[in-house]
C-alpha positions in Angstrom: 188.4 127.2 59.7 188.1 127.8 63.5 188.1 124.2 64.9 184.9 125.0 67.3 183.1 126.2 64.1 183.6 123.2 62.4 182.4 121.2 65.3 179.2 123.7 65.3 178.9 122.9 61.3 178.9 119.0 62.4 176.8 119.3 65.2 174.3 121.4 63.5 174.2 118.4 60.7 173.7 115.9 63.0 170.7 117.6 65.1 169.0 118.3 61.8 169.1 114.8 61.2 168.2 113.9 64.9 165.3 116.5 64.5 164.0 114.9 61.3 164.3 111.3 62.5 162.7 112.2 65.8 159.7 113.9 63.9 159.3 110.6 61.7 159.1 108.6 64.8 156.8 111.0 66.8 154.3 111.2 63.8 154.0 107.4 63.3 151.0 107.1 65.9 149.2 110.0 63.5 149.6 107.9 60.5 148.2 105.0 62.1 145.3 106.9 63.1 144.9 108.2 59.6 144.9 104.6 58.3 142.4 103.6 61.2 140.2 106.5 60.3 139.6 105.2 56.8 138.9 101.6 58.0 136.7 103.1 60.7 134.8 105.0 58.2 134.4 101.9 56.1 133.2 100.1 59.0 130.6 102.5 60.0 129.2 102.2 56.5 129.2 98.3 57.0 127.2 98.7 60.5 124.7 101.1 58.8 124.0 98.7 56.0 123.9 96.0 58.4 121.6 97.7 60.6 119.1 98.6 57.2 119.1 95.1 56.4 118.3 93.9 59.8 115.3 96.5 59.9 114.0 95.2 56.6 114.3 91.7 57.9 112.2 92.7 61.2 109.3 94.3 58.7 109.5 91.1 56.4 108.9 89.0 59.5 106.2 91.3 60.7 104.7 91.3 57.4 104.7 87.6 57.4 103.1 87.1 60.8 100.3 89.5 59.5 99.9 87.6 56.3 99.7 84.3 58.2 97.2 85.5 60.7 95.1 87.0 57.9 95.1 83.7 56.0 94.1 81.6 59.2 91.2 84.3 59.5 90.4 83.9 55.9 90.6 79.7 56.2 88.0 80.2 59.3 85.8 82.7 57.4 85.8 80.2 54.5 85.1 77.2 56.8 82.0 79.1 58.1 80.3 79.5 54.7 78.4 76.5 55.1 76.6 77.7 58.4 75.3 80.8 56.8 71.4 80.5 56.1 70.4 83.8 54.1 71.5 85.2 51.0 72.2 88.6 52.7 74.5 87.1 55.1 76.2 85.1 52.5 76.8 87.9 50.7 78.2 89.9 53.6 80.4 87.1 54.2 81.7 86.9 50.7 82.5 90.6 51.1 84.6 89.9 54.3 86.4 87.2 52.6 87.1 89.4 49.5 88.2 92.4 51.9 90.8 90.0 53.8 92.1 88.6 50.7 92.9 92.3 49.5 94.4 92.9 52.5 96.7 90.0 52.1 97.7 90.8 48.5 98.8 94.4 49.9 100.8 92.7 52.3 102.2 90.4 49.8 103.2 93.4 47.5 104.9 95.0 50.5 106.7 91.9 51.0 108.2 91.8 47.4 109.3 95.3 47.9 110.8 94.8 51.4 112.6 91.6 49.6 114.0 93.8 46.8 115.2 96.5 49.8 116.8 93.4 51.6 118.5 92.2 48.7 120.0 95.7 47.9 121.0 96.3 51.6 122.5 92.9 51.1 124.8 94.2 48.4 125.6 97.0 50.0 126.9 95.4 53.3 128.7 92.8 51.1 130.5 95.7 49.4 131.1 97.3 52.4 132.5 94.2 54.1 134.9 93.8 51.0 135.9 97.5 51.5 136.5 96.8 55.2 138.9 93.9 54.4 141.0 95.9 51.8 141.1 98.5 54.6 142.3 96.0 57.1 144.9 94.6 54.8 146.3 98.1 54.1 146.2 99.3 57.8 148.3 95.9 58.6 150.7 96.7 55.9 151.2 100.6 56.6 151.6 99.4 60.5 154.2 96.7 59.3 156.1 99.6 57.2 156.0 102.0 59.8 156.9 100.1 62.4 160.1 98.7 60.1 160.7 102.5 59.9 160.7 103.3 63.5 162.9 100.4 64.3 165.6 101.7 61.7 165.1 105.3 62.9 165.4 104.4 66.4 168.7 102.5 65.6 170.0 105.2 63.7 168.9 107.8 66.4 171.1 106.0 69.0 174.2 106.2 66.7 173.7 110.0 66.1 173.0 110.6 69.7 176.3 108.6 70.6 177.9 110.6 68.0 176.3 113.9 69.0 177.7 113.7 72.7 181.2 113.2 71.5 181.2 116.4 69.4 179.1 118.5 72.0 181.7 117.2 74.6 184.5 119.0 72.6 182.9 122.3 72.2 183.6 125.1 74.7 181.1 125.5 77.3 180.2 129.1 76.5 179.9 128.2 72.5 177.9 125.1 73.2 175.5 126.9 75.4 174.9 129.8 72.4 174.2 127.4 69.9 172.0 125.4 71.9 169.8 128.6 72.8 169.9 129.5 69.1 169.0 126.0 68.3 165.8 126.3 70.4 165.2 130.0 69.5 165.4 128.8 65.6 163.3 125.7 65.8 166.6 123.7 65.1 168.4 126.0 62.7 171.4 127.7 64.5 174.3 127.4 62.1 173.9 128.9 58.4 176.2 129.2 55.5 176.3 132.5 54.1 176.8 133.4 50.5 177.0 136.4 48.1 176.5 138.6 51.7 173.3 136.9 52.6 172.5 135.1 55.5 171.1 131.1 54.8 168.6 131.4 57.8 166.9 134.8 57.5 167.9 135.4 53.9 168.8 138.9 54.8 171.7 140.8 53.4 175.0 141.2 56.0 177.3 143.9 55.6 180.2 143.5 53.3 183.0 143.6 56.1 181.2 141.1 58.2 181.0 138.9 55.2 184.7 139.4 54.6 185.2 138.5 58.4 183.3 135.2 58.2 185.4 134.3 54.8 188.9 135.3 56.1 189.3 135.1 59.9 188.6 132.1 62.4 186.3 133.9 64.7 182.8 133.0 65.3 180.2 135.8 64.0 176.7 136.0 64.0 174.0 137.4 61.8 172.8 140.9 62.9 169.4 140.6 62.2 168.4 136.7 63.4 171.7 135.8 65.5 172.3 132.6 63.7 175.9 131.6 63.6 177.6 132.1 60.2 180.3 130.2 58.3 181.4 130.0 54.8 181.8 126.6 53.2 185.6 126.2 52.2 184.7 124.5 48.9 182.4 127.3 48.0 185.3 129.9 48.7 185.8 131.6 45.5 189.4 131.3 43.8 191.8 134.0 44.4 192.3 136.5 41.5 195.8 135.3 39.6 198.4 138.4 39.9 199.7 139.9 36.9 
């Protein structure tokens, strides 16, 4: 096989690894954001539960204040009972006290209902807080794993790029420029194997004569359809037919 073609095949394999590891490293911030999104959703739920809880508590405080004021009013009304002179005024006075007490009972029923709502909101908040803790731990574990992966990938990338530079320096300039142009044009795949007269890049049939040339000569050939550089792996060559 053409020595330059062998270098191209090796270079293509290295570039595939470099692209793969570079993509992995580049996607780390996105993966962290995905983990943060789940945490933010849980924290939003926790914040909403706490706000609802605080709203119920405020309503209860307001109602407690109303009940206290009404009880003070009732106490004053009852204290004035002995001052009333006529039966008519006394009956009106009792009705006023009774009306005030009914209002107190209504507020107290409302307070019981509010307390139930507070309890429910408290349970929701505690559940959300527990979920937030779980998500925080998951995110911390994901970040640790991703950072370890980043560190390993960057070490491997450094070694690959150093090795790549050596291989690239051994290629003829025009061949290297052709390769780089195809690498960019075809999103990282410039050199492909051909089997059974089919291009491994575009999966289109090539002419039988070209297939034979790729197999049996040392020249560098390109696919007529996609322009990728073609090769036939030596281990995949068919054994020659035995002679009679």
